[in-house]
N, CA, C, O and the ligand as a Tripos MOL2 file, in Angstrom:
@<TRIPOS>MOLECULE
protein
  269   267    68     0     0
PROTEIN
NO_CHARGES

@<TRIPOS>ATOM
      1 N         -19.6950   -1.0960   22.6400 N.3       1 MET1
      2 CA        -18.4570   -0.5820   22.0270 C.3       1 MET1
      3 C         -17.2590   -1.3020   22.6120 C.2       1 MET1
      4 O         -16.9310   -1.1550   23.7890 O.2       1 MET1
      5 N         -16.6350   -2.0600   21.7860 N.am      2 THR2
      6 CA        -15.5070   -2.8390   22.2760 C.3       2 THR2
      7 C         -14.2320   -2.0050   22.2960 C.2       2 THR2
      8 O         -14.0140   -1.1440   21.4440 O.2       2 THR2
      9 N         -13.4250   -2.2760   23.2580 N.am      3 ALA3
     10 CA        -12.1640   -1.5460   23.3670 C.3       3 ALA3
     11 C         -11.1940   -2.0720   22.3250 C.2       3 ALA3
     12 O         -10.7100   -3.2010   22.3980 O.2       3 ALA3
     13 N         -10.9350   -1.2300   21.3750 N.am      4 ARG4
     14 CA        -10.0340   -1.6570   20.3160 C.3       4 ARG4
     15 C          -8.7580   -0.8230   20.3930 C.2       4 ARG4
     16 O          -8.7360    0.3330   19.9720 O.2       4 ARG4
     17 N          -7.7280   -1.4010   20.9180 N.am      5 PRO5
     18 CA         -6.4840   -0.6380   21.0930 C.3       5 PRO5
     19 C          -5.8280   -0.3330   19.7530 C.2       5 PRO5
     20 O          -5.6810   -1.1980   18.8910 O.2       5 PRO5
     21 N          -5.4520    0.8910   19.6170 N.am      6 THR6
     22 CA         -4.7220    1.2760   18.4110 C.3       6 THR6
     23 C          -3.2730    0.8530   18.5460 C.2       6 THR6
     24 O          -2.6470    1.0420   19.5880 O.2       6 THR6
     25 N          -2.7700    0.2980   17.5140 N.am      7 ARG7
     26 CA         -1.3910   -0.1850   17.5760 C.3       7 ARG7
     27 C          -0.4270    0.8620   17.0270 C.2       7 ARG7
     28 O          -0.7080    1.5860   16.0720 O.2       7 ARG7
     29 N           0.6940    0.8970   17.6740 N.am      8 CYS8
     30 CA          1.7360    1.8120   17.2440 C.3       8 CYS8
     31 C           2.2280    1.3930   15.8540 C.2       8 CYS8
     32 O           2.6020    0.2360   15.6650 O.2       8 CYS8
     33 N           2.2350    2.2910   14.9010 N.am      9 PRO9
     34 CA          2.6510    1.9450   13.5460 C.3       9 PRO9
     35 C           4.0890    1.4550   13.4580 C.2       9 PRO9
     36 O           4.4670    0.7910   12.4930 O.2       9 PRO9
     37 N           4.8700    1.7770   14.4440 N.am     10 THR10
     38 CA          6.2760    1.4050   14.3840 C.3      10 THR10
     39 C           6.5380    0.0590   15.0220 C.2      10 THR10
     40 O           7.1130   -0.8300   14.3930 O.2      10 THR10
     41 N           6.1250   -0.0960   16.2540 N.am     11 CYS11
     42 CA          6.4670   -1.3260   16.9660 C.3      11 CYS11
     43 C           5.2710   -2.2470   17.1250 C.2      11 CYS11
     44 O           5.4010   -3.3360   17.6820 O.2      11 CYS11
     45 N           4.1220   -1.8310   16.6490 N.am     12 LYS12
     46 CA          2.9190   -2.6560   16.6380 C.3      12 LYS12
     47 C           2.3950   -2.9500   18.0340 C.2      12 LYS12
     48 O           1.5580   -3.8340   18.2170 O.2      12 LYS12
     49 N           2.8730   -2.2310   18.9880 N.am     13 LYS13
     50 CA          2.3480   -2.4340   20.3330 C.3      13 LYS13
     51 C           1.1610   -1.5040   20.5450 C.2      13 LYS13
     52 O           1.0920   -0.4210   19.9640 O.2      13 LYS13
     53 N           0.2430   -1.9360   21.3740 N.am     14 PRO14
     54 CA         -0.9350   -1.1040   21.6410 C.3      14 PRO14
     55 C          -0.5380    0.2470   22.2110 C.2      14 PRO14
     56 O           0.2150    0.3290   23.1810 O.2      14 PRO14
     57 N          -1.0410    1.2770   21.6110 N.am     15 ALA15
     58 CA         -0.7230    2.6230   22.0680 C.3      15 ALA15
     59 C          -1.9390    3.2190   22.7560 C.2      15 ALA15
     60 O          -3.0640    3.1240   22.2640 O.2      15 ALA15
     61 N          -1.6980    3.8150   23.8690 N.am     16 THR16
     62 CA         -2.7890    4.4440   24.6020 C.3      16 THR16
     63 C          -2.9670    5.8770   24.1530 C.2      16 THR16
     64 O          -2.0120    6.5930   23.8500 O.2      16 THR16
     65 N          -4.2180    6.2610   24.1220 N.am     17 LYS17
     66 CA         -4.5170    7.5920   23.6050 C.3      17 LYS17
     67 C          -4.5290    8.6350   24.7130 C.2      17 LYS17
     68 O          -4.3190    9.8250   24.4790 O.2      17 LYS17
     69 N          -4.7800    8.1550   25.9210 N.am     18 ASP18
     70 CA         -4.9430    9.0980   27.0270 C.3      18 ASP18
     71 C          -3.6380    9.8160   27.3430 C.2      18 ASP18
     72 O          -2.6410    9.1880   27.7000 O.2      18 ASP18
     73 N          -3.6570   11.1110   27.2110 N.am     19 GLY19
     74 CA         -2.4970   11.9160   27.5650 C.3      19 GLY19
     75 C          -1.2900   11.6340   26.6970 C.2      19 GLY19
     76 O          -0.1540   11.9080   27.0830 O.2      19 GLY19
     77 N          -1.5440   11.0850   25.5220 N.am     20 ASN20
     78 CA         -0.4350   10.7480   24.6490 C.3      20 ASN20
     79 C          -0.4060   11.7250   23.4730 C.2      20 ASN20
     80 O          -1.2380   11.6490   22.5690 O.2      20 ASN20
     81 N           0.5290   12.6100   23.5000 N.am     21 LYS21
     82 CA          0.5960   13.6150   22.4390 C.3      21 LYS21
     83 C           1.0490   13.0010   21.1280 C.2      21 LYS21
     84 O           0.8300   13.5610   20.0540 O.2      21 LYS21
     85 N           1.6790   11.8520   21.2280 N.am     22 LEU22
     86 CA          2.2410   11.2360   20.0330 C.3      22 LEU22
     87 C           1.3550   10.1400   19.4780 C.2      22 LEU22
     88 O           1.7640    9.3850   18.5950 O.2      22 LEU22
     89 N           0.1470   10.0550   19.9960 N.am     23 PHE23
     90 CA         -0.7850    9.0700   19.4730 C.3      23 PHE23
     91 C          -0.9090    9.2030   17.9590 C.2      23 PHE23
     92 O          -0.9600   10.3310   17.4670 O.2      23 PHE23
     93 N          -0.9590    8.1280   17.2060 N.am     24 PRO24
     94 CA         -1.0610    6.7400   17.6430 C.3      24 PRO24
     95 C           0.2680    6.0690   17.9750 C.2      24 PRO24
     96 O           0.3190    4.8490   18.1310 O.2      24 PRO24
     97 N           1.2970    6.8150   18.0800 N.am     25 PHE25
     98 CA          2.5700    6.1980   18.4390 C.3      25 PHE25
     99 C           2.6170    5.9960   19.9420 C.2      25 PHE25
    100 O           1.9990    6.7400   20.7030 O.2      25 PHE25
    101 N           3.3520    4.9880   20.3540 N.am     26 CYS26
    102 CA          3.3940    4.6720   21.7670 C.3      26 CYS26
    103 C           4.4520    5.5040   22.4660 C.2      26 CYS26
    104 O           4.3810    5.7050   23.6790 O.2      26 CYS26
    105 N           5.4120    5.9790   21.7360 N.am     27 SER27
    106 CA          6.4680    6.7570   22.3650 C.3      27 SER27
    107 C           7.0760    7.7030   21.3470 C.2      27 SER27
    108 O           6.8310    7.6020   20.1450 O.2      27 SER27
    109 N           7.8620    8.6110   21.8550 N.am     28 GLU28
    110 CA          8.4840    9.5790   20.9500 C.3      28 GLU28
    111 C           9.4620    8.8970   20.0070 C.2      28 GLU28
    112 O           9.6260    9.2900   18.8520 O.2      28 GLU28
    113 N          10.0910    7.8840   20.5250 N.am     29 ARG29
    114 CA         11.0650    7.1660   19.7050 C.3      29 ARG29
    115 C          10.3960    6.5430   18.4800 C.2      29 ARG29
    116 O          10.9020    6.6350   17.3620 O.2      29 ARG29
    117 N           9.2650    5.9170   18.7150 N.am     30 CYS30
    118 CA          8.5510    5.2950   17.6080 C.3      30 CYS30
    119 C           8.0610    6.3630   16.6280 C.2      30 CYS30
    120 O           8.0360    6.1580   15.4140 O.2      30 CYS30
    121 N           7.6840    7.4740   17.1770 N.am     31 HIS31
    122 CA          7.2130    8.5520   16.3260 C.3      31 HIS31
    123 C           8.3220    9.0290   15.3960 C.2      31 HIS31
    124 O           8.1080    9.2220   14.1990 O.2      31 HIS31
    125 N           9.4980    9.2140   15.9590 N.am     32 LEU32
    126 CA         10.6240    9.6950   15.1530 C.3      32 LEU32
    127 C          11.0730    8.6400   14.1500 C.2      32 LEU32
    128 O          11.4540    8.9530   13.0220 O.2      32 LEU32
    129 N          11.0210    7.4090   14.5740 N.am     33 LEU33
    130 CA         11.4230    6.3390   13.6640 C.3      33 LEU33
    131 C          10.5160    6.2910   12.4520 C.2      33 LEU33
    132 O          10.9720    6.1610   11.3160 O.2      33 LEU33
    133 N           9.2310    6.3990   12.7140 N.am     34 ASP34
    134 CA          8.2910    6.3370   11.6090 C.3      34 ASP34
    135 C           8.4200    7.5670   10.7220 C.2      34 ASP34
    136 O           8.3260    7.4870    9.4970 O.2      34 ASP34
    137 N           8.6330    8.6900   11.3610 N.am     35 LEU35
    138 CA          8.7740    9.9240   10.5990 C.3      35 LEU35
    139 C           9.9930    9.8650    9.6950 C.2      35 LEU35
    140 O           9.9370   10.2630    8.5320 O.2      35 LEU35
    141 N          11.0930    9.3670   10.2390 N.am     36 GLY36
    142 CA         12.3130    9.2830    9.4510 C.3      36 GLY36
    143 C          12.1650    8.3180    8.2930 C.2      36 GLY36
    144 O          12.6520    8.5610    7.1880 O.2      36 GLY36
    145 N          11.4880    7.2260    8.5650 N.am     37 ARG37
    146 CA         11.3000    6.2440    7.4960 C.3      37 ARG37
    147 C          10.4060    6.8180    6.4050 C.2      37 ARG37
    148 O          10.6160    6.5960    5.2130 O.2      37 ARG37
    149 N           9.4290    7.5440    6.8450 N.am     38 TRP38
    150 CA          8.4980    8.1440    5.8840 C.3      38 TRP38
    151 C           9.2140    9.1590    5.0090 C.2      38 TRP38
    152 O           8.9850    9.2290    3.8010 O.2      38 TRP38
    153 N          10.0790    9.9420    5.6290 N.am     39 LEU39
    154 CA         10.8010   10.9590    4.8790 C.3      39 LEU39
    155 C          11.7690   10.3380    3.8960 C.2      39 LEU39
    156 O          11.9680   10.8580    2.7990 O.2      39 LEU39
    157 N          12.3720    9.2240    4.2870 N.am     40 ASN40
    158 CA         13.3950    8.6140    3.4460 C.3      40 ASN40
    159 C          12.8100    7.8640    2.2610 C.2      40 ASN40
    160 O          13.3580    7.8990    1.1590 O.2      40 ASN40
    161 N          11.7100    7.1970    2.4910 N.am     41 GLU41
    162 CA         11.2380    6.2890    1.4550 C.3      41 GLU41
    163 C          10.1260    6.8660    0.5980 C.2      41 GLU41
    164 O          10.1360    6.7480   -0.6270 O.2      41 GLU41
    165 N           9.1970    7.4730    1.2480 N.am     42 ASP42
    166 CA          7.9920    7.8140    0.5050 C.3      42 ASP42
    167 C           7.9360    9.2640    0.0470 C.2      42 ASP42
    168 O           7.4270    9.5880   -1.0260 O.2      42 ASP42
    169 N           8.4660   10.0990    0.8810 N.am     43 TYR43
    170 CA          8.3170   11.5110    0.5700 C.3      43 TYR43
    171 C           9.3620   11.9380   -0.4550 C.2      43 TYR43
    172 O          10.4400   12.4180   -0.1040 O.2      43 TYR43
    173 N           9.0290   11.7590   -1.6970 N.am     44 ARG44
    174 CA          9.9470   12.1630   -2.7460 C.3      44 ARG44
    175 C           9.2440   13.1060   -3.7080 C.2      44 ARG44
    176 O           8.1490   12.8310   -4.1990 O.2      44 ARG44
    177 N           9.8910   14.1960   -3.9530 N.am     45 VAL45
    178 CA          9.3030   15.1600   -4.8650 C.3      45 VAL45
    179 C           9.5600   14.6980   -6.2900 C.2      45 VAL45
    180 O          10.7120   14.5620   -6.7020 O.2      45 VAL45
    181 N           8.5220   14.4610   -7.0270 N.am     46 PRO46
    182 CA          8.6990   14.0270   -8.4230 C.3      46 PRO46
    183 C           9.3250   15.1280   -9.2560 C.2      46 PRO46
    184 O           9.0080   16.3100   -9.1220 O.2      46 PRO46
    185 N          10.2190   14.6950  -10.1110 N.am     47 GLU47
    186 CA         10.9100   15.6770  -10.9300 C.3      47 GLU47
    187 C           9.9560   16.2950  -11.9510 C.2      47 GLU47
    188 O           9.2630   15.6000  -12.6940 O.2      47 GLU47
    189 N           9.9490   17.5620  -11.9570 N.am     48 ALA48
    190 CA          9.0970   18.2520  -12.9070 C.3      48 ALA48
    191 C           9.7840   18.3160  -14.2670 C.2      48 ALA48
    192 O          10.8930   18.8370  -14.3870 O.2      48 ALA48
    193 N           9.1240   17.7860  -15.2810 N.am     49 PRO49
    194 CA          9.7160   17.7950  -16.6260 C.3      49 PRO49
    195 C           9.7600   19.2070  -17.1860 C.2      49 PRO49
    196 O           8.9710   19.5940  -18.0490 O.2      49 PRO49
    197 N          10.7080   19.9510  -16.6610 N.am     50 GLU50
    198 CA         10.7760   21.3660  -17.0630 C.3      50 GLU50
    199 C          11.3030   21.5030  -18.4820 C.2      50 GLU50
    200 O          10.7320   22.2140  -19.3090 O.2      50 GLU50
    201 N          12.4290   20.7920  -18.7530 N.am     51 SER51
    202 CA         13.0260   20.8950  -20.0820 C.3      51 SER51
    203 C          12.7030   19.6510  -20.8950 C.2      51 SER51
    204 O          13.6020   18.9360  -21.3400 O.2      51 SER51
    205 N          11.4430   19.4060  -21.0800 N.am     52 ALA52
    206 CA         11.0430   18.2000  -21.7840 C.3      52 ALA52
    207 C          10.9340   18.4570  -23.2800 C.2      52 ALA52
    208 O          11.6340   17.8140  -24.0630 O.2      52 ALA52
    209 N          10.1030   19.3480  -23.6800 N.am     53 GLY53
    210 CA          9.8730   19.5560  -25.0980 C.3      53 GLY53
    211 C          10.7190   20.6950  -25.6580 C.2      53 GLY53
    212 O          11.5970   20.4800  -26.4940 O.2      53 GLY53
    213 N          10.4530   21.8640  -25.2050 N.am     54 GLY54
    214 CA         11.1850   23.0110  -25.7110 C.3      54 GLY54
    215 C          10.3650   23.7730  -26.7380 C.2      54 GLY54
    216 O          10.7700   24.8290  -27.2240 O.2      54 GLY54
    217 N           9.2170   23.2220  -27.0530 N.am     55 ALA55
    218 CA          8.3650   23.8860  -28.0290 C.3      55 ALA55
    219 C           7.2180   24.5810  -27.3170 C.2      55 ALA55
    220 O           6.0430   24.3710  -27.6170 O.2      55 ALA55
    221 N           7.5990   25.4040  -26.3780 N.am     56 ALA56
    222 CA          6.5770   26.1180  -25.6430 C.3      56 ALA56
    223 C           6.7380   27.6140  -25.8450 C.2      56 ALA56
    224 O           7.6090   28.2390  -25.2400 O.2      56 ALA56
    225 N           5.9210   28.1710  -26.6720 N.am     57 PRO57
    226 CA          6.0130   29.6200  -26.9220 C.3      57 PRO57
    227 C           5.5920   30.4100  -25.6960 C.2      57 PRO57
    228 O           4.4100   30.5000  -25.3670 O.2      57 PRO57
    229 N           6.5800   30.9780  -25.0310 N.am     58 SER58
    230 CA          6.2800   31.6980  -23.8000 C.3      58 SER58
    231 C           5.7480   33.0930  -24.1050 C.2      58 SER58
    232 O           4.9120   33.6320  -23.3810 O.2      58 SER58
    233 N           6.2410   33.6470  -25.1650 N.am     59 SER59
    234 CA          5.7740   34.9980  -25.4930 C.3      59 SER59
    235 C           5.4540   35.0780  -26.9820 C.2      59 SER59
    236 O           6.1650   34.5090  -27.8100 O.2      59 SER59
    237 N           4.4280   35.7560  -27.2970 N.am     60 SER60
    238 CA          4.0690   35.8960  -28.6880 C.3      60 SER60
    239 C           5.0190   36.8690  -29.3780 C.2      60 SER60
    240 O           5.4350   37.8620  -28.7820 O.2      60 SER60
    241 N           5.3610   36.5870  -30.6290 N.am     61 PRO61
    242 CA          6.2870   37.4700  -31.3630 C.3      61 PRO61
    243 C           5.7050   38.8590  -31.5560 C.2      61 PRO61
    244 O           4.6870   39.0350  -32.2270 O.2      61 PRO61
    245 N           6.3410   39.8080  -30.9810 N.am     62 SER62
    246 CA          5.8490   41.1730  -31.1120 C.3      62 SER62
    247 C           6.3160   41.7830  -32.4420 C.2      62 SER62
    248 O           7.2460   41.2790  -33.0730 O.2      62 SER62
    249 N           5.6990   42.8070  -32.8300 N.am     63 THR63
    250 CA          6.0550   43.4440  -34.1030 C.3      63 THR63
    251 C           7.3630   44.1980  -33.9670 C.2      63 THR63
    252 O           7.5480   45.0000  -33.0510 O.2      63 THR63
    253 N           8.2760   43.9200  -34.9080 N.am     64 ASP64
    254 CA          9.5780   44.5490  -34.8450 C.3      64 ASP64
    255 C           9.6270   45.8470  -35.6380 C.2      64 ASP64
    256 O          10.6480   46.5350  -35.6370 O.2      64 ASP64
    257 N           8.5810   46.1720  -36.2850 N.am     65 GLU65
    258 CA          8.6070   47.3770  -37.1030 C.3      65 GLU65
    259 C           8.2700   48.6000  -36.2620 C.2      65 GLU65
    260 O           7.1100   48.9560  -36.0520 O.2      65 GLU65
    261 N           9.3050   49.1980  -35.8120 N.am     66 GLU66
    262 CA          9.0790   50.3480  -34.9460 C.3      66 GLU66
    263 C           9.8070   51.6010  -35.4610 C.2      66 GLU66
    264 O           9.9850   52.5740  -34.7280 O.2      66 GLU66
    265 N          10.2180   51.5570  -36.7160 N.am     67 SER67
    266 CA         10.9660   52.6920  -37.2360 C.3      67 SER67
    267 C          10.0950   53.7690  -37.9020 C.2      67 SER67
    268 O          10.6180   54.7760  -38.3800 O.2      67 SER67
    269 ZN          5.8880    2.0550   19.4030 Zn       68 ZN68
@<TRIPOS>BOND
     1     1     2 1
     2     2     3 1
     3     3     4 2
     4     3     5 am
     5     5     6 1
     6     6     7 1
     7     7     8 2
     8     7     9 am
     9     9    10 1
    10    10    11 1
    11    11    12 2
    12    11    13 am
    13    13    14 1
    14    14    15 1
    15    15    16 2
    16    15    17 am
    17    17    18 1
    18    18    19 1
    19    19    20 2
    20    19    21 am
    21    21    22 1
    22    22    23 1
    23    23    24 2
    24    23    25 am
    25    25    26 1
    26    26    27 1
    27    27    28 2
    28    27    29 am
    29    29    30 1
    30    30    31 1
    31    31    32 2
    32    31    33 am
    33    33    34 1
    34    34    35 1
    35    35    36 2
    36    35    37 am
    37    37    38 1
    38    38    39 1
    39    39    40 2
    40    39    41 am
    41    41    42 1
    42    42    43 1
    43    43    44 2
    44    43    45 am
    45    45    46 1
    46    46    47 1
    47    47    48 2
    48    47    49 am
    49    49    50 1
    50    50    51 1
    51    51    52 2
    52    51    53 am
    53    53    54 1
    54    54    55 1
    55    55    56 2
    56    55    57 am
    57    57    58 1
    58    58    59 1
    59    59    60 2
    60    59    61 am
    61    61    62 1
    62    62    63 1
    63    63    64 2
    64    63    65 am
    65    65    66 1
    66    66    67 1
    67    67    68 2
    68    67    69 am
    69    69    70 1
    70    70    71 1
    71    71    72 2
    72    71    73 am
    73    73    74 1
    74    74    75 1
    75    75    76 2
    76    75    77 am
    77    77    78 1
    78    78    79 1
    79    79    80 2
    80    79    81 am
    81    81    82 1
    82    82    83 1
    83    83    84 2
    84    83    85 am
    85    85    86 1
    86    86    87 1
    87    87    88 2
    88    87    89 am
    89    89    90 1
    90    90    91 1
    91    91    92 2
    92    91    93 am
    93    93    94 1
    94    94    95 1
    95    95    96 2
    96    95    97 am
    97    97    98 1
    98    98    99 1
    99    99   100 2
   100    99   101 am
   101   101   102 1
   102   102   103 1
   103   103   104 2
   104   103   105 am
   105   105   106 1
   106   106   107 1
   107   107   108 2
   108   107   109 am
   109   109   110 1
   110   110   111 1
   111   111   112 2
   112   111   113 am
   113   113   114 1
   114   114   115 1
   115   115   116 2
   116   115   117 am
   117   117   118 1
   118   118   119 1
   119   119   120 2
   120   119   121 am
   121   121   122 1
   122   122   123 1
   123   123   124 2
   124   123   125 am
   125   125   126 1
   126   126   127 1
   127   127   128 2
   128   127   129 am
   129   129   130 1
   130   130   131 1
   131   131   132 2
   132   131   133 am
   133   133   134 1
   134   134   135 1
   135   135   136 2
   136   135   137 am
   137   137   138 1
   138   138   139 1
   139   139   140 2
   140   139   141 am
   141   141   142 1
   142   142   143 1
   143   143   144 2
   144   143   145 am
   145   145   146 1
   146   146   147 1
   147   147   148 2
   148   147   149 am
   149   149   150 1
   150   150   151 1
   151   151   152 2
   152   151   153 am
   153   153   154 1
   154   154   155 1
   155   155   156 2
   156   155   157 am
   157   157   158 1
   158   158   159 1
   159   159   160 2
   160   159   161 am
   161   161   162 1
   162   162   163 1
   163   163   164 2
   164   163   165 am
   165   165   166 1
   166   166   167 1
   167   167   168 2
   168   167   169 am
   169   169   170 1
   170   170   171 1
   171   171   172 2
   172   171   173 am
   173   173   174 1
   174   174   175 1
   175   175   176 2
   176   175   177 am
   177   177   178 1
   178   178   179 1
   179   179   180 2
   180   179   181 am
   181   181   182 1
   182   182   183 1
   183   183   184 2
   184   183   185 am
   185   185   186 1
   186   186   187 1
   187   187   188 2
   188   187   189 am
   189   189   190 1
   190   190   191 1
   191   191   192 2
   192   191   193 am
   193   193   194 1
   194   194   195 1
   195   195   196 2
   196   195   197 am
   197   197   198 1
   198   198   199 1
   199   199   200 2
   200   199   201 am
   201   201   202 1
   202   202   203 1
   203   203   204 2
   204   203   205 am
   205   205   206 1
   206   206   207 1
   207   207   208 2
   208   207   209 am
   209   209   210 1
   210   210   211 1
   211   211   212 2
   212   211   213 am
   213   213   214 1
   214   214   215 1
   215   215   216 2
   216   215   217 am
   217   217   218 1
   218   218   219 1
   219   219   220 2
   220   219   221 am
   221   221   222 1
   222   222   223 1
   223   223   224 2
   224   223   225 am
   225   225   226 1
   226   226   227 1
   227   227   228 2
   228   227   229 am
   229   229   230 1
   230   230   231 1
   231   231   232 2
   232   231   233 am
   233   233   234 1
   234   234   235 1
   235   235   236 2
   236   235   237 am
   237   237   238 1
   238   238   239 1
   239   239   240 2
   240   239   241 am
   241   241   242 1
   242   242   243 1
   243   243   244 2
   244   243   245 am
   245   245   246 1
   246   246   247 1
   247   247   248 2
   248   247   249 am
   249   249   250 1
   250   250   251 1
   251   251   252 2
   252   251   253 am
   253   253   254 1
   254   254   255 1
   255   255   256 2
   256   255   257 am
   257   257   258 1
   258   258   259 1
   259   259   260 2
   260   259   261 am
   261   261   262 1
   262   262   263 1
   263   263   264 2
   264   263   265 am
   265   265   266 1
   266   266   267 1
   267   267   268 2
@<TRIPOS>SUBSTRUCTURE
     1 MET1         2 RESIDUE 1 A MET
     2 THR2         6 RESIDUE 1 A THR
     3 ALA3        10 RESIDUE 1 A ALA
     4 ARG4        14 RESIDUE 1 A ARG
     5 PRO5        18 RESIDUE 1 A PRO
     6 THR6        22 RESIDUE 1 A THR
     7 ARG7        26 RESIDUE 1 A ARG
     8 CYS8        30 RESIDUE 1 A CYS
     9 PRO9        34 RESIDUE 1 A PRO
    10 THR10       38 RESIDUE 1 A THR
    11 CYS11       42 RESIDUE 1 A CYS
    12 LYS12       46 RESIDUE 1 A LYS
    13 LYS13       50 RESIDUE 1 A LYS
    14 PRO14       54 RESIDUE 1 A PRO
    15 ALA15       58 RESIDUE 1 A ALA
    16 THR16       62 RESIDUE 1 A THR
    17 LYS17       66 RESIDUE 1 A LYS
    18 ASP18       70 RESIDUE 1 A ASP
    19 GLY19       74 RESIDUE 1 A GLY
    20 ASN20       78 RESIDUE 1 A ASN
    21 LYS21       82 RESIDUE 1 A LYS
    22 LEU22       86 RESIDUE 1 A LEU
    23 PHE23       90 RESIDUE 1 A PHE
    24 PRO24       94 RESIDUE 1 A PRO
    25 PHE25       98 RESIDUE 1 A PHE
    26 CYS26      102 RESIDUE 1 A CYS
    27 SER27      106 RESIDUE 1 A SER
    28 GLU28      110 RESIDUE 1 A GLU
    29 ARG29      114 RESIDUE 1 A ARG
    30 CYS30      118 RESIDUE 1 A CYS
    31 HIS31      122 RESIDUE 1 A HIS
    32 LEU32      126 RESIDUE 1 A LEU
    33 LEU33      130 RESIDUE 1 A LEU
    34 ASP34      134 RESIDUE 1 A ASP
    35 LEU35      138 RESIDUE 1 A LEU
    36 GLY36      142 RESIDUE 1 A GLY
    37 ARG37      146 RESIDUE 1 A ARG
    38 TRP38      150 RESIDUE 1 A TRP
    39 LEU39      154 RESIDUE 1 A LEU
    40 ASN40      158 RESIDUE 1 A ASN
    41 GLU41      162 RESIDUE 1 A GLU
    42 ASP42      166 RESIDUE 1 A ASP
    43 TYR43      170 RESIDUE 1 A TYR
    44 ARG44      174 RESIDUE 1 A ARG
    45 VAL45      178 RESIDUE 1 A VAL
    46 PRO46      182 RESIDUE 1 A PRO
    47 GLU47      186 RESIDUE 1 A GLU
    48 ALA48      190 RESIDUE 1 A ALA
    49 PRO49      194 RESIDUE 1 A PRO
    50 GLU50      198 RESIDUE 1 A GLU
    51 SER51      202 RESIDUE 1 A SER
    52 ALA52      206 RESIDUE 1 A ALA
    53 GLY53      210 RESIDUE 1 A GLY
    54 GLY54      214 RESIDUE 1 A GLY
    55 ALA55      218 RESIDUE 1 A ALA
    56 ALA56      222 RESIDUE 1 A ALA
    57 PRO57      226 RESIDUE 1 A PRO
    58 SER58      230 RESIDUE 1 A SER
    59 SER59      234 RESIDUE 1 A SER
    60 SER60      238 RESIDUE 1 A SER
    61 PRO61      242 RESIDUE 1 A PRO
    62 SER62      246 RESIDUE 1 A SER
    63 THR63      250 RESIDUE 1 A THR
    64 ASP64      254 RESIDUE 1 A ASP
    65 GLU65      258 RESIDUE 1 A GLU
    66 GLU66      262 RESIDUE 1 A GLU
    67 SER67      266 RESIDUE 1 A SER
    68 ZN68       269 GROUP 0 **** ****
């Protein structure tokens, strides 16, 4: 089993796993940087086409003859 160091996704430096709560990040700074970048670029909620058609019968027409 060869020692294959995991690289920090932010700075590409080898990150140690031992006692590292932020693994695979090498430091808290890199962790926050990656998190912020992820939030800004990728994490986007797609707009739900709520008012797209308008031809959606939500309720069936009830009988109006109640007299
Ligand atoms: Zn790093």
